[in-house]
gemmi code that builds the backbone of each chain (N, CA, C; Angstrom):
import gemmi

chains = {
    "A": [
        ("GLU", (0.844, -1.201, 0.000), (0.000, 0.000, 0.000), (0.881, 1.252, 0.000)),
        ("ASP", (0.583, 2.159, -0.917), (1.353, 3.406, -1.003), (1.057, 4.286, 0.212)),
        ("GLN", (2.101, 4.948, 0.727), (1.926, 5.842, 1.868), (2.729, 7.105, 1.677)),
        ("VAL", (2.162, 8.224, 2.137), (2.823, 9.530, 2.062), (2.691, 10.212, 3.415)),
        ("THR", (3.820, 10.681, 3.939), (3.833, 11.396, 5.209), (4.483, 12.751, 5.002)),
        ("GLN", (3.771, 13.804, 5.376), (4.298, 15.156, 5.203), (4.609, 15.791, 6.554)),
        ("SER", (5.686, 16.577, 6.564), (6.043, 17.317, 7.776), (6.673, 18.656, 7.413)),
        ("PRO", (6.516, 19.677, 8.265), (5.632, 19.645, 9.435), (4.169, 19.731, 9.027)),
        ("GLU", (3.254, 19.539, 9.972), (1.834, 19.690, 9.664), (1.495, 21.144, 9.407)),
        ("ALA", (2.139, 22.037, 10.124), (1.905, 23.468, 9.959), (3.221, 24.210, 10.118)),
        ("LEU", (3.347, 25.329, 9.413), (4.588, 26.101, 9.440), (4.244, 27.575, 9.274)),
        ("ARG", (4.750, 28.369, 10.188), (4.531, 29.815, 10.119), (5.881, 30.485, 9.908)),
        ("LEU", (5.999, 31.272, 8.863), (7.253, 31.959, 8.515), (7.011, 33.448, 8.370)),
        ("GLN", (8.079, 34.198, 8.544), (8.038, 35.615, 8.227), (8.288, 35.778, 6.734)),
        ("GLU", (7.735, 36.817, 6.159), (7.989, 37.121, 4.756), (9.488, 37.184, 4.516)),
        ("GLY", (9.955, 36.476, 3.478), (11.369, 36.462, 3.160), (12.171, 35.366, 3.836)),
        ("GLU", (11.556, 34.649, 4.779), (12.252, 33.594, 5.523), (12.116, 32.267, 4.786)),
        ("SER", (13.181, 31.789, 4.209), (13.157, 30.563, 3.409), (13.046, 29.316, 4.289)),
        ("SER", (12.460, 28.261, 3.741), (12.313, 27.010, 4.478), (12.021, 25.867, 3.508)),
        ("SER", (11.881, 24.667, 4.059), (11.597, 23.484, 3.247), (10.495, 22.652, 3.872)),
        ("LEU", (9.674, 22.069, 3.016), (8.637, 21.133, 3.436), (9.073, 19.734, 3.020)),
        ("ASN", (8.759, 18.744, 3.860), (9.215, 17.385, 3.607), (8.065, 16.459, 3.239)),
        ("CYS", (8.340, 15.537, 2.349), (7.372, 14.510, 1.960), (8.111, 13.176, 1.902)),
        ("SER", (7.802, 12.278, 2.827), (8.376, 10.936, 2.808), (7.364, 9.984, 2.221)),
        ("TYR", (7.818, 9.044, 1.422), (6.854, 8.178, 0.746), (7.348, 6.734, 0.662)),
        ("THR", (6.392, 5.836, 0.571), (6.675, 4.447, 0.233), (5.701, 4.049, -0.868)),
        ("VAL", (6.244, 3.457, -1.915), (5.419, 3.068, -3.055), (6.084, 1.868, -3.706)),
        ("SER", (5.307, 0.963, -4.217), (5.859, -0.266, -4.788), (6.678, 0.035, -6.035)),
        ("GLY", (6.303, 1.026, -6.780), (7.061, 1.417, -7.954), (6.631, 2.830, -8.299)),
        ("LEU", (7.552, 3.793, -8.192), (7.164, 5.187, -8.352), (7.004, 5.537, -9.823)),
        ("ARG", (5.793, 5.977, -10.133), (5.535, 6.458, -11.487), (5.715, 7.970, -11.535)),
        ("GLY", (5.310, 8.624, -10.447), (5.475, 10.069, -10.377), (5.181, 10.558, -8.967)),
        ("LEU", (5.855, 11.643, -8.577), (5.566, 12.302, -7.312), (5.083, 13.702, -7.636)),
        ("PHE", (3.962, 14.076, -7.069), (3.289, 15.323, -7.408), (3.266, 16.260, -6.207)),
        ("TRP", (3.409, 17.555, -6.493), (3.156, 18.595, -5.505), (1.996, 19.450, -5.983)),
        ("TYR", (1.077, 19.703, -5.052), (-0.076, 20.547, -5.313), (-0.158, 21.623, -4.245)),
        ("ARG", (-0.768, 22.726, -4.613), (-1.094, 23.796, -3.672), (-2.615, 23.848, -3.551)),
        ("GLN", (-3.121, 23.997, -2.311), (-4.564, 24.087, -2.115), (-4.889, 25.299, -1.260)),
        ("ASP", (-5.704, 26.185, -1.799), (-6.197, 27.351, -1.071), (-7.544, 27.004, -0.449)),
        ("PRO", (-7.920, 27.684, 0.628), (-9.198, 27.380, 1.302), (-10.383, 27.452, 0.355)),
        ("GLY", (-11.229, 26.416, 0.381), (-12.427, 26.406, -0.436), (-12.193, 26.083, -1.902)),
        ("LYS", (-10.979, 25.691, -2.248), (-10.666, 25.382, -3.640), (-10.069, 23.985, -3.768)),
        ("GLY", (-10.065, 23.472, -5.001), (-9.418, 22.205, -5.244), (-7.916, 22.374, -5.358)),
        ("PRO", (-7.167, 21.273, -5.236), (-5.710, 21.345, -5.382), (-5.315, 21.875, -6.759)),
        ("GLU", (-4.248, 22.681, -6.761), (-3.709, 23.262, -7.994), (-2.340, 22.649, -8.249)),
        ("PHE", (-2.145, 22.093, -9.434), (-0.913, 21.386, -9.768), (0.293, 22.323, -9.767)),
        ("LEU", (1.403, 21.831, -9.164), (2.662, 22.565, -9.178), (3.726, 21.819, -9.986)),
        ("PHE", (4.082, 20.611, -9.555), (5.183, 19.864, -10.167), (4.877, 18.373, -10.229)),
        ("THR", (5.529, 17.704, -11.192), (5.656, 16.251, -11.191), (7.137, 15.915, -11.265)),
        ("LEU", (7.594, 15.024, -10.390), (8.963, 14.521, -10.414), (8.904, 13.023, -10.662)),
        ("TYR", (9.875, 12.515, -11.426), (9.792, 11.125, -11.841), (10.910, 10.239, -11.297)),
        ("SER", (12.099, 10.818, -11.091), (13.206, 9.963, -10.673), (14.112, 10.696, -9.697)),
        ("ALA", (14.819, 9.922, -8.883), (15.715, 10.475, -7.875), (16.744, 11.382, -8.532)),
        ("GLY", (16.960, 12.524, -7.902), (17.907, 13.493, -8.419), (17.259, 14.589, -9.262)),
        ("GLU", (16.025, 14.394, -9.611), (15.335, 15.374, -10.440), (14.953, 16.596, -9.607)),
        ("GLU", (15.015, 17.768, -10.216), (14.623, 19.011, -9.581), (13.770, 19.817, -10.555)),
        ("LYS", (12.779, 20.552, -10.018), (11.975, 21.455, -10.843), (11.723, 22.734, -10.069)),
        ("GLU", (11.672, 23.845, -10.795), (11.492, 25.147, -10.161), (10.339, 25.907, -10.798)),
        ("LYS", (9.702, 26.712, -9.957), (8.634, 27.596, -10.431), (8.569, 28.777, -9.487)),
        ("GLU", (8.986, 29.928, -9.976), (9.023, 31.156, -9.176), (9.825, 30.905, -7.890)),
        ("ARG", (9.225, 31.016, -6.730), (9.953, 30.882, -5.469), (9.993, 29.441, -4.959)),
        ("LEU", (9.473, 28.508, -5.726), (9.384, 27.117, -5.313), (10.342, 26.236, -6.093)),
        ("LYS", (10.984, 25.303, -5.375), (11.808, 24.293, -6.018), (11.536, 22.954, -5.366)),
        ("ALA", (11.240, 21.945, -6.184), (10.978, 20.606, -5.682), (12.122, 19.687, -6.059)),
        ("THR", (12.510, 18.839, -5.092), (13.585, 17.874, -5.321), (13.091, 16.489, -4.908)),
        ("LEU", (13.761, 15.470, -5.432), (13.317, 14.100, -5.187), (14.499, 13.175, -4.921)),
        ("THR", (14.365, 12.351, -3.859), (15.294, 11.254, -3.622), (14.485, 9.960, -3.684)),
        ("LYS", (15.129, 8.850, -3.382), (14.426, 7.567, -3.468), (13.375, 7.377, -2.375)),
        ("LYS", (13.466, 8.193, -1.302), (12.527, 7.999, -0.196), (11.751, 9.237, 0.178)),
        ("GLU", (12.197, 10.416, -0.310), (11.504, 11.632, 0.079), (11.642, 12.728, -0.977)),
        ("SER", (10.785, 13.709, -0.813), (10.840, 14.883, -1.673), (10.796, 16.112, -0.778)),
        ("PHE", (11.425, 17.176, -1.250), (11.405, 18.436, -0.530), (10.832, 19.525, -1.438)),
        ("LEU", (10.062, 20.394, -0.821), (9.593, 21.594, -1.501), (10.257, 22.779, -0.799)),
        ("HIS", (11.203, 23.387, -1.505), (11.941, 24.512, -0.945), (11.239, 25.800, -1.339)),
        ("ILE", (11.041, 26.671, -0.363), (10.407, 27.958, -0.617), (11.416, 29.050, -0.283)),
        ("THR", (11.783, 29.818, -1.293), (12.809, 30.847, -1.145), (12.162, 32.227, -1.080)),
        ("ALA", (12.513, 32.972, -0.041), (12.007, 34.335, 0.153), (10.502, 34.403, -0.068)),
        ("PRO", (9.723, 33.642, 0.716), (8.276, 33.585, 0.465), (7.574, 34.912, 0.707)),
        ("LYS", (6.420, 35.042, 0.043), (5.559, 36.205, 0.189), (4.225, 35.745, 0.800)),
        ("PRO", (3.456, 36.676, 1.357), (2.166, 36.279, 1.959), (1.269, 35.490, 1.019)),
        ("GLU", (1.347, 35.764, -0.282), (0.489, 35.048, -1.231), (0.892, 33.589, -1.411)),
        ("ASP", (2.015, 33.198, -0.836), (2.408, 31.783, -0.855), (1.720, 30.986, 0.240)),
        ("SER", (0.992, 31.666, 1.095), (0.258, 30.976, 2.167), (-0.786, 30.054, 1.557)),
        ("ALA", (-0.750, 28.784, 1.958), (-1.660, 27.765, 1.418), (-1.318, 26.446, 2.091)),
        ("THR", (-2.097, 25.403, 1.759), (-1.727, 24.044, 2.152), (-1.042, 23.393, 0.955)),
        ("TYR", (0.119, 22.809, 1.209), (0.878, 22.155, 0.142), (0.754, 20.642, 0.319)),
        ("LEU", (0.270, 20.012, -0.743), (0.005, 18.576, -0.728), (1.015, 17.839, -1.590)),
        ("CYS", (1.478, 16.718, -1.066), (2.364, 15.819, -1.801), (1.584, 14.549, -2.122)),
        ("ALA", (1.796, 13.985, -3.292), (1.082, 12.763, -3.679), (1.994, 11.888, -4.524)),
        ("VAL", (1.784, 10.578, -4.439), (2.545, 9.647, -5.261), (1.602, 8.869, -6.166)),
        ("GLN", (2.147, 8.484, -7.277), (1.427, 7.653, -8.240), (2.297, 6.435, -8.500)),
        ("GLY", (1.732, 5.258, -8.264), (2.471, 4.023, -8.505), (2.055, 3.392, -9.825)),
        ("TRP", (2.716, 2.313, -10.144), (2.384, 1.598, -11.376), (1.257, 0.601, -11.074)),
        ("GLY", (0.035, 1.123, -10.997), (-1.127, 0.288, -10.718), (-1.476, -0.572, -11.916)),
        ("GLY", (-2.072, -1.714, -11.655), (-2.460, -2.601, -12.728), (-3.733, -2.121, -13.428)),
        ("GLY", (-3.902, -2.522, -14.661), (-5.134, -2.239, -15.376), (-5.361, -0.785, -15.704)),
        ("GLY", (-4.313, -0.002, -15.671), (-4.458, 1.412, -16.009), (-4.790, 2.301, -14.835)),
        ("ALA", (-4.902, 1.715, -13.625), (-5.204, 2.519, -12.442), (-4.028, 3.437, -12.147)),
        ("ASP", (-4.306, 4.725, -12.009), (-3.223, 5.674, -11.780), (-3.619, 6.789, -10.837)),
        ("GLY", (-4.547, 6.512, -9.932), (-4.947, 7.529, -8.967), (-3.809, 7.869, -8.033)),
        ("LEU", (-3.897, 9.021, -7.420), (-2.858, 9.523, -6.533), (-3.157, 9.167, -5.077)),
        ("THR", (-2.072, 8.914, -4.320), (-2.153, 8.764, -2.869), (-1.551, 10.014, -2.250)),
        ("PHE", (-2.364, 10.758, -1.521), (-1.952, 12.046, -0.968), (-1.513, 11.926, 0.481)),
        ("GLY", (-0.623, 12.844, 0.888), (-0.354, 13.079, 2.288), (-1.390, 14.041, 2.861)),
        ("LYS", (-1.252, 14.324, 4.156), (-2.217, 15.207, 4.810), (-1.953, 16.678, 4.525)),
        ("GLY", (-0.774, 16.978, 4.029), (-0.463, 18.350, 3.674), (0.285, 19.113, 4.753)),
        ("THR", (0.926, 20.185, 4.342), (1.559, 21.148, 5.249), (0.854, 22.478, 5.080)),
        ("HIS", (0.317, 22.995, 6.187), (-0.372, 24.284, 6.165), (0.656, 25.386, 6.400)),
        ("LEU", (0.925, 26.160, 5.370), (1.973, 27.188, 5.412), (1.363, 28.572, 5.537)),
        ("ILE", (1.845, 29.327, 6.513), (1.402, 30.719, 6.701), (2.619, 31.616, 6.617)),
        ("ILE", (2.543, 32.601, 5.734), (3.624, 33.589, 5.584), (3.113, 34.922, 6.128)),
        ("GLN", (3.765, 35.378, 7.191), (3.339, 36.627, 7.815), (4.102, 37.812, 7.240)),
        ("PRO", (3.403, 38.930, 6.941), (4.063, 40.110, 6.368), (5.046, 40.732, 7.353)),
    ],
    "B": [
        ("GLU", (-8.876, 27.733, -21.245), (-9.804, 26.608, -21.287), (-10.593, 26.586, -19.988)),
        ("ALA", (-11.845, 26.178, -20.078), (-12.689, 26.108, -18.892), (-12.165, 25.007, -17.989)),
        ("GLY", (-12.365, 25.196, -16.669), (-11.895, 24.227, -15.706), (-12.885, 23.108, -15.506)),
        ("VAL", (-12.650, 22.290, -14.475), (-13.555, 21.219, -14.097), (-14.704, 21.834, -13.304)),
        ("ALA", (-15.923, 21.601, -13.758), (-17.095, 22.174, -13.101), (-17.756, 21.147, -12.194)),
        ("GLN", (-18.098, 21.596, -10.989), (-18.789, 20.722, -10.047), (-19.992, 21.448, -9.465)),
        ("SER", (-21.035, 20.679, -9.177), (-22.193, 21.248, -8.488), (-22.883, 20.164, -7.674)),
        ("PRO", (-23.575, 20.562, -6.590), (-23.591, 21.910, -6.040), (-22.298, 22.220, -5.310)),
        ("ARG", (-22.105, 23.430, -4.862), (-20.919, 23.789, -4.098), (-21.042, 23.337, -2.650)),
        ("TYR", (-22.245, 23.396, -2.139), (-22.494, 23.001, -0.755), (-23.778, 22.175, -0.686)),
        ("LYS", (-23.805, 21.239, 0.266), (-25.000, 20.434, 0.475), (-25.049, 20.008, 1.933)),
        ("ILE", (-26.200, 20.206, 2.555), (-26.417, 19.750, 3.932), (-27.596, 18.788, 3.911)),
        ("ILE", (-27.384, 17.582, 4.432), (-28.454, 16.586, 4.473), (-28.454, 15.904, 5.833)),
        ("GLU", (-29.552, 15.230, 6.121), (-29.622, 14.444, 7.348), (-29.116, 13.035, 7.066)),
        ("LYS", (-28.599, 12.388, 8.115), (-28.122, 11.017, 7.926), (-29.272, 10.144, 7.428)),
        ("ARG", (-28.887, 9.163, 6.649), (-29.798, 8.220, 5.992), (-30.472, 8.795, 4.739)),
        ("GLN", (-30.299, 10.083, 4.476), (-30.808, 10.627, 3.220), (-29.840, 10.305, 2.086)),
        ("SER", (-30.274, 10.565, 0.857), (-29.411, 10.351, -0.299), (-28.996, 11.696, -0.885)),
        ("VAL", (-27.880, 11.687, -1.619), (-27.353, 12.919, -2.217), (-26.583, 12.545, -3.482)),
        ("ALA", (-26.556, 13.491, -4.428), (-25.816, 13.260, -5.670), (-25.002, 14.487, -6.012)),
        ("PHE", (-23.807, 14.240, -6.555), (-22.906, 15.312, -6.972), (-22.656, 15.149, -8.472)),
        ("TRP", (-22.438, 16.282, -9.111), (-22.234, 16.277, -10.563), (-20.888, 16.875, -10.926)),
        ("CYS", (-20.265, 16.332, -11.971), (-18.974, 16.821, -12.433), (-18.948, 16.885, -13.955)),
        ("ASN", (-18.469, 18.003, -14.474), (-18.239, 18.158, -15.905), (-16.755, 18.397, -16.111)),
        ("PRO", (-16.020, 17.450, -16.672), (-14.569, 17.599, -16.795), (-14.200, 18.549, -17.920)),
        ("ILE", (-12.914, 18.806, -18.037), (-12.402, 19.634, -19.131), (-12.657, 18.890, -20.437)),
        ("SER", (-13.076, 19.641, -21.453), (-13.410, 19.040, -22.735), (-12.233, 18.237, -23.293)),
        ("GLY", (-12.529, 16.986, -23.668), (-11.482, 16.151, -24.256), (-10.722, 15.306, -23.261)),
        ("HIS", (-10.933, 15.545, -21.980), (-10.227, 14.750, -20.968), (-10.909, 13.391, -20.827)),
        ("ALA", (-10.154, 12.340, -21.124), (-10.723, 10.991, -21.119), (-10.814, 10.402, -19.719)),
        ("THR", (-9.909, 10.823, -18.845), (-9.835, 10.215, -17.516), (-10.477, 11.129, -16.479)),
        ("LEU", (-11.310, 10.560, -15.635), (-12.020, 11.323, -14.606), (-11.923, 10.584, -13.284)),
        ("TYR", (-11.684, 11.353, -12.214), (-11.509, 10.798, -10.878), (-12.457, 11.498, -9.897)),
        ("TRP", (-12.897, 10.747, -8.912), (-13.587, 11.312, -7.754), (-12.726, 11.043, -6.514)),
        ("TYR", (-12.502, 12.112, -5.748), (-11.748, 12.019, -4.500), (-12.624, 12.523, -3.345)),
        ("GLN", (-12.384, 11.966, -2.169), (-13.031, 12.425, -0.942), (-11.973, 13.073, -0.058)),
        ("GLN", (-12.213, 14.310, 0.394), (-11.260, 14.989, 1.271), (-11.949, 15.347, 2.580)),
        ("ILE", (-11.621, 14.611, 3.626), (-12.123, 14.898, 4.960), (-11.295, 16.031, 5.549)),
        ("LEU", (-11.906, 16.875, 6.356), (-11.247, 18.047, 6.921), (-9.923, 17.668, 7.590)),
        ("GLY", (-8.857, 18.340, 7.185), (-7.547, 18.098, 7.772), (-6.782, 16.941, 7.143)),
        ("GLN", (-7.358, 16.325, 6.137), (-6.725, 15.193, 5.463), (-6.432, 15.537, 4.004)),
        ("GLY", (-5.609, 14.708, 3.374), (-5.414, 14.836, 1.940), (-6.535, 14.117, 1.208)),
        ("PRO", (-6.724, 14.429, -0.069), (-7.761, 13.740, -0.850), (-7.505, 12.240, -0.931)),
        ("LYS", (-8.593, 11.468, -0.939), (-8.510, 10.008, -1.058), (-9.297, 9.578, -2.289)),
        ("LEU", (-8.651, 8.805, -3.155), (-9.303, 8.367, -4.390), (-10.475, 7.442, -4.091)),
        ("LEU", (-11.613, 7.747, -4.741), (-12.778, 6.868, -4.642), (-12.932, 6.016, -5.893)),
        ("ILE", (-12.840, 6.662, -7.068), (-13.076, 5.940, -8.303), (-12.397, 6.652, -9.453)),
        ("GLN", (-11.945, 5.856, -10.443), (-11.339, 6.384, -11.653), (-12.075, 5.827, -12.868)),
        ("PHE", (-12.426, 6.726, -13.794), (-13.047, 6.343, -15.057), (-12.069, 6.623, -16.201)),
        ("GLN", (-12.070, 5.760, -17.190), (-11.396, 6.016, -18.458), (-12.510, 5.985, -19.496)),
        ("ASN", (-12.774, 7.157, -20.094), (-13.972, 7.330, -20.916), (-15.187, 6.959, -20.050)),
        ("ASN", (-16.020, 6.010, -20.424), (-17.167, 5.702, -19.576), (-17.012, 4.382, -18.829)),
        ("GLY", (-15.781, 3.841, -18.813), (-15.531, 2.592, -18.107), (-14.791, 2.815, -16.798)),
        ("VAL", (-15.088, 1.978, -15.792), (-14.431, 2.063, -14.502), (-13.068, 1.380, -14.562)),
        ("VAL", (-12.013, 2.107, -14.166), (-10.665, 1.553, -14.131), (-10.312, 1.063, -12.733)),
        ("ASP", (-10.710, 1.847, -11.717), (-10.373, 1.510, -10.338), (-11.459, 2.029, -9.413)),
        ("ASP", (-12.125, 1.133, -8.716), (-13.096, 1.528, -7.688), (-12.836, 0.767, -6.401)),
        ("SER", (-11.579, 0.381, -6.186), (-11.224, -0.453, -5.041), (-11.459, 0.234, -3.695)),
        ("GLN", (-11.466, 1.575, -3.658), (-11.662, 2.284, -2.400), (-13.048, 2.905, -2.289)),
        ("LEU", (-13.928, 2.564, -3.173), (-15.297, 3.084, -3.143), (-16.154, 2.190, -2.237)),
        ("PRO", (-16.775, 2.757, -1.206), (-17.668, 1.956, -0.338), (-18.944, 1.605, -1.094)),
        ("LYS", (-18.923, 0.474, -1.745), (-19.966, 0.162, -2.726), (-21.328, -0.135, -2.103)),
        ("ASP", (-21.359, -0.328, -0.779), (-22.659, -0.562, -0.149), (-23.488, 0.721, -0.108)),
        ("ARG", (-22.833, 1.874, -0.236), (-23.587, 3.124, -0.155), (-23.219, 4.135, -1.248)),
        ("PHE", (-22.070, 3.981, -1.856), (-21.617, 4.919, -2.877), (-21.758, 4.277, -4.262)),
        ("SER", (-22.156, 5.085, -5.229), (-22.173, 4.647, -6.615), (-21.778, 5.812, -7.506)),
        ("ALA", (-21.239, 5.496, -8.665), (-20.839, 6.554, -9.592), (-21.029, 6.049, -11.007)),
        ("GLU", (-21.311, 6.995, -11.897), (-21.428, 6.643, -13.305), (-20.904, 7.791, -14.155)),
        ("ARG", (-20.520, 7.450, -15.364), (-20.034, 8.444, -16.318), (-20.643, 8.092, -17.668)),
        ("LEU", (-21.781, 8.670, -17.924), (-22.499, 8.377, -19.152), (-21.857, 9.097, -20.331)),
        ("LYS", (-21.740, 8.403, -21.456), (-21.217, 8.964, -22.706), (-19.780, 9.465, -22.558)),
        ("GLY", (-19.095, 9.061, -21.497), (-17.702, 9.404, -21.338), (-17.423, 10.873, -21.089)),
        ("VAL", (-18.449, 11.616, -20.630), (-18.226, 13.046, -20.378), (-18.543, 13.342, -18.911)),
        ("ASP", (-19.781, 13.794, -18.641), (-20.169, 14.143, -17.280), (-20.217, 12.899, -16.394)),
        ("SER", (-20.089, 13.159, -15.094), (-20.157, 12.067, -14.126), (-20.988, 12.478, -12.928)),
        ("THR", (-21.634, 11.498, -12.301), (-22.343, 11.741, -11.050), (-21.866, 10.747, -10.000)),
        ("LEU", (-21.772, 11.211, -8.767), (-21.424, 10.398, -7.615), (-22.601, 10.455, -6.650)),
        ("LYS", (-23.074, 9.304, -6.207), (-24.239, 9.256, -5.337), (-23.904, 8.546, -4.032)),
        ("ILE", (-24.523, 9.027, -2.960), (-24.399, 8.382, -1.659), (-25.811, 8.086, -1.168)),
        ("GLN", (-26.038, 6.827, -0.819), (-27.361, 6.438, -0.339), (-27.267, 5.153, 0.484)),
        ("PRO", (-27.552, 5.164, 1.770), (-27.872, 6.327, 2.597), (-26.610, 6.952, 3.176)),
        ("ALA", (-26.657, 8.240, 3.430), (-25.489, 8.943, 3.952), (-25.306, 8.688, 5.448)),
        ("LYS", (-24.028, 8.677, 5.865), (-23.670, 8.565, 7.270), (-22.942, 9.829, 7.701)),
        ("LEU", (-22.860, 10.034, 9.003), (-22.190, 11.230, 9.517), (-20.746, 11.308, 9.025)),
        ("GLU", (-20.075, 10.153, 8.930), (-18.667, 10.140, 8.521), (-18.456, 10.444, 7.038)),
        ("ASP", (-19.545, 10.596, 6.290), (-19.419, 10.981, 4.880), (-19.243, 12.492, 4.717)),
        ("SER", (-19.326, 13.233, 5.806), (-19.110, 14.684, 5.741), (-17.690, 14.943, 5.253)),
        ("ALA", (-17.578, 15.644, 4.134), (-16.282, 15.839, 3.481), (-16.484, 16.724, 2.267)),
        ("VAL", (-15.367, 17.063, 1.622), (-15.421, 17.714, 0.314), (-15.187, 16.642, -0.739)),
        ("TYR", (-16.053, 16.611, -1.736), (-15.932, 15.633, -2.810), (-15.389, 16.357, -4.039)),
        ("LEU", (-14.190, 15.949, -4.435), (-13.457, 16.594, -5.518), (-13.500, 15.736, -6.768)),
        ("CYS", (-13.709, 16.384, -7.887), (-13.626, 15.735, -9.180), (-12.370, 16.245, -9.884)),
        ("ALA", (-11.662, 15.364, -10.573), (-10.469, 15.751, -11.313), (-10.494, 15.076, -12.674)),
        ("SER", (-9.821, 15.681, -13.644), (-9.755, 15.065, -14.963), (-8.367, 15.251, -15.556)),
        ("SER", (-8.034, 14.408, -16.527), (-6.758, 14.519, -17.224), (-6.907, 13.980, -18.635)),
        ("LEU", (-5.994, 14.448, -19.515), (-5.999, 13.982, -20.901), (-5.666, 12.497, -20.958)),
        ("ALA", (-4.623, 12.135, -20.225), (-4.181, 10.745, -20.197), (-3.617, 10.504, -18.817)),
        ("SER", (-3.277, 9.298, -18.525), (-2.805, 8.980, -17.190), (-1.340, 9.361, -17.022)),
        ("GLY", (-0.975, 9.666, -15.803), (0.411, 9.958, -15.469), (0.978, 11.126, -16.241)),
        ("THR", (0.199, 12.173, -16.393), (0.602, 13.263, -17.262), (1.620, 14.178, -16.603)),
        ("GLU", (2.440, 14.803, -17.428), (3.411, 15.772, -16.969), (2.720, 16.953, -16.304)),
        ("ASN", (1.509, 17.251, -16.742), (0.793, 18.406, -16.195), (-0.174, 18.050, -15.088)),
        ("GLY", (-0.044, 16.853, -14.548), (-0.864, 16.478, -13.415), (-2.330, 16.363, -13.792)),
        ("TYR", (-3.153, 16.548, -12.811), (-4.590, 16.443, -12.973), (-5.205, 17.795, -12.618)),
        ("THR", (-6.302, 18.153, -13.273), (-6.996, 19.393, -12.959), (-8.180, 19.071, -12.067)),
        ("PHE", (-8.208, 19.712, -10.906), (-9.278, 19.493, -9.942), (-10.332, 20.586, -10.043)),
        ("GLY", (-11.573, 20.199, -9.745), (-12.626, 21.181, -9.551), (-12.558, 21.735, -8.133)),
        ("SER", (-13.436, 22.675, -7.822), (-13.451, 23.294, -6.490), (-14.153, 22.436, -5.450)),
        ("GLY", (-14.850, 21.390, -5.901), (-15.430, 20.441, -4.964), (-16.836, 20.774, -4.511)),
        ("THR", (-17.468, 19.766, -3.917), (-18.763, 19.915, -3.260), (-18.558, 19.600, -1.784)),
        ("ARG", (-18.888, 20.564, -0.932), (-18.754, 20.347, 0.515), (-20.039, 19.755, 1.044)),
        ("LEU", (-19.975, 18.514, 1.530), (-21.139, 17.815, 2.073), (-21.081, 17.800, 3.591)),
        ("THR", (-22.169, 18.210, 4.207), (-22.318, 18.104, 5.659), (-23.498, 17.199, 5.941)),
        ("VAL", (-23.253, 16.132, 6.692), (-24.309, 15.205, 7.090), (-24.591, 15.426, 8.575)),
        ("VAL", (-25.859, 15.737, 8.888), (-26.214, 16.051, 10.282), (-27.202, 15.013, 10.833)),
    ],
}
model = gemmi.Model(1)
for chain_id, residues in chains.items():
    chain = gemmi.Chain(chain_id)
    for i, (resn, *xyz) in enumerate(residues, 1):
        res = gemmi.Residue()
        res.name, res.seqid = resn, gemmi.SeqId(i, " ")
        for name, pos in zip(("N", "CA", "C"), xyz):
            atom = gemmi.Atom()
            atom.name, atom.element = name, gemmi.Element(name[0])
            atom.pos, atom.b_iso = gemmi.Position(*pos), 0.0
            res.add_atom(atom)
        chain.add_residue(res)
    model.add_chain(chain)
structure = gemmi.Structure()
structure.add_model(model)
structure.setup_entities()
C-alpha cells in the first residue's frame, strides 16, 4: 500500500524567511511524485511532477527535489500570497491502467508580512 | 480553457438521506476521478473512469456509494444512505491521459455536511 507522510503539519514563517517542506513516501514502484497547492475552499492546484531520484523542478519561489525515499519543496524568500496548504502525492504503477494519486495530509503554510 | 465544473458547491443533508454530486470535466479529458477529502486530510481516491468505463473503484464503499459516467463526459457520484462520517469535500479531477506531466486538474469540490 502506497503511503505519504508530510512534515511539518503546519509552518509559520516571516515574509522572506526561506524554508523546506518534507514529503516521505513508500510506493511499490514510483511512477510520479506530485506537488499541489490548495487554497481554502478550492481544489488542489498542480505545481510539479517529479519522476526519478535526483530530479529538480522550479517555479518562481518554489523548487521541488526528489530522492528515493523523500521529496522536498523549498520555498525561497516567500511572500504572503504563498500561504496555502501544500500537498504531496505519489502515483504508482497500478495494474489495469489505475493511476490515482495517494496524498499526504499536507503542510499548512502561513507567511506573515 | 474552462476548468472542471462541479455542483452543487455546498450540500447539507440528514443522515440516511441520499445525495448526488455532478462533475463536468475539461473538454477532451478521457480520464475522470472522484476524490473524498475529509477536513484536515489529503484527498482520497474513490473511483477512476477512463472514458465511460471504470478503471479503479477499489476504495469506493460500494454498499452506499455509486458513480457513473455516461457517454464518457459528465459524471455523477451518489451516496445512499449517507452517514455522519461521509461529511467531506468531494473533488472531481480530470486529465488527458494517465500519469501526465501536467498532473490532474481538480474542480473546487462539493462540501457535504451530514447532520
